[in-house]
C-alpha positions, 0 to 999 in steps of 0.5 A: 054888644053893638061895639062887638058887632062893629068890631067883628063886621067891619074889622076897624076896631082892634080891641075892646077892653075895660079900664080900672086903675089899680089904686081905686075900685070905684073908678072905671070906664066900661069900654076902652075901644082901640082903633090903631093908635087911637083909643076911645073911652065909653062909659054907659049909664042907664039913666036919663039924668047924669050926676057928677059922679058919672064923670069920674071914670072918664076924668081919671082916664083922661091922661091915657096916651092915645086917648082921642075921645071920652064919652058917656052914653045915656038914656036922655035926649040931650047931646052935651059936652062936659068939662074936659072934652067928655061928650054926652051922647043919647043912646040913639046918637051913639048908634048914629056914630056907630053907623057912620063908623066914627067909633 
């Protein structure tokens, strides 16, 4: 909902979609945000504790052309950087990124 508000209000987001490869039903990314030629993959988890399987969708999408950022938004408190450049952001930090129009 916040991504749609960002898109509709500031008109800097061209498209918001969902990503899942045809070959597997267990791998997906909740949001693929397109801003011009750049794409941002966002996975949302309603947990305070991340598990390795939470990274699978972002790891699978990492070769997508134009992908500039991969991030997990979660209910924890710690901002992290995981292997492969996956950003882990607490929900509050994600909202800050939206306010600053970095997404």
